[in-house]
C-alpha positions, 0 to 999 in steps of 0.5 A: 217162025216165032215172032220176036222183036227187041227193044232197049231195056228200061232202067227197072228191067236193067236193075232186075236183070243185073241181079239175075245175071250176076247170080247166074254168071257166078253159078256158071263160073263156080260150076266150071271151077273158075271161081270159088263160091265165096264172093262170086256174086259180088265179083260178077256184079263188079265185072258187069259194072266195069262193062256197063258203067252207065248201065242201060245207057252205056255207049256201044252196048245193046241191052235188049228185052225180047218181046213176043207178038203179044207184047209179052217179055220173052227174054233178054240179050246183051251185045257189046258192039266192040269186041272185048279182045279187039276182034275187028268188025265183031260184036260180042254177045255177052248174054242171051236168055229166054225166060224159063217159063217160055223155053222150048217153043222156038223163042231162043232161035227167034231171039238170037236172030233178032239180036243178030239183026240188031248187031248187024244194023249197028255196024257189026260184021260178025257176032261172037260169043262164049258158051259154057261146055255143059250148056248143051242146049245153047251149044246146039242152038248156036251150031244150028244157027251157023256159029262155028268154034273159033277157040276152045278151052278145056279142063281136066281135074287132076285132083278131085275138086277145084282148089279153093284158091281164086282161079283167074278165069276170063271175064264173060268176054 
């Protein structure tokens, strides 16, 4: 098994991550047809700022950096200890990512396991997450790690392209 530990992100890591996560989340929302491209990155930043008003020091949020056995960064994770829809005793995994150059070597599973332990140690009895339907690698990882589908949202385009209107989609929660 690949050895991964987690620690709290530094402020500098957090600032860099906020830029990257906003861009990635906006891209996912646009691809899913939930948001229009114009203003998407700003919208993602705003949503994250609402959830992390004190940045890395926001209470009840675990903003973590994954580190390998050699002390090198391998990824990141963000867990809210209070479920965004109020599910009792459940934490919510807003984001988990292995650095692109480090993917494919078991680090994703190892990072997920250590994040689950951190949530458990913080008092969560369950961990829930959302995954975009086209993220087949993520879906496979979560299923093989014992996650089960509890809700499912589906879409069929009735016109060729999503409208240019601002489709209200759920925030990352």
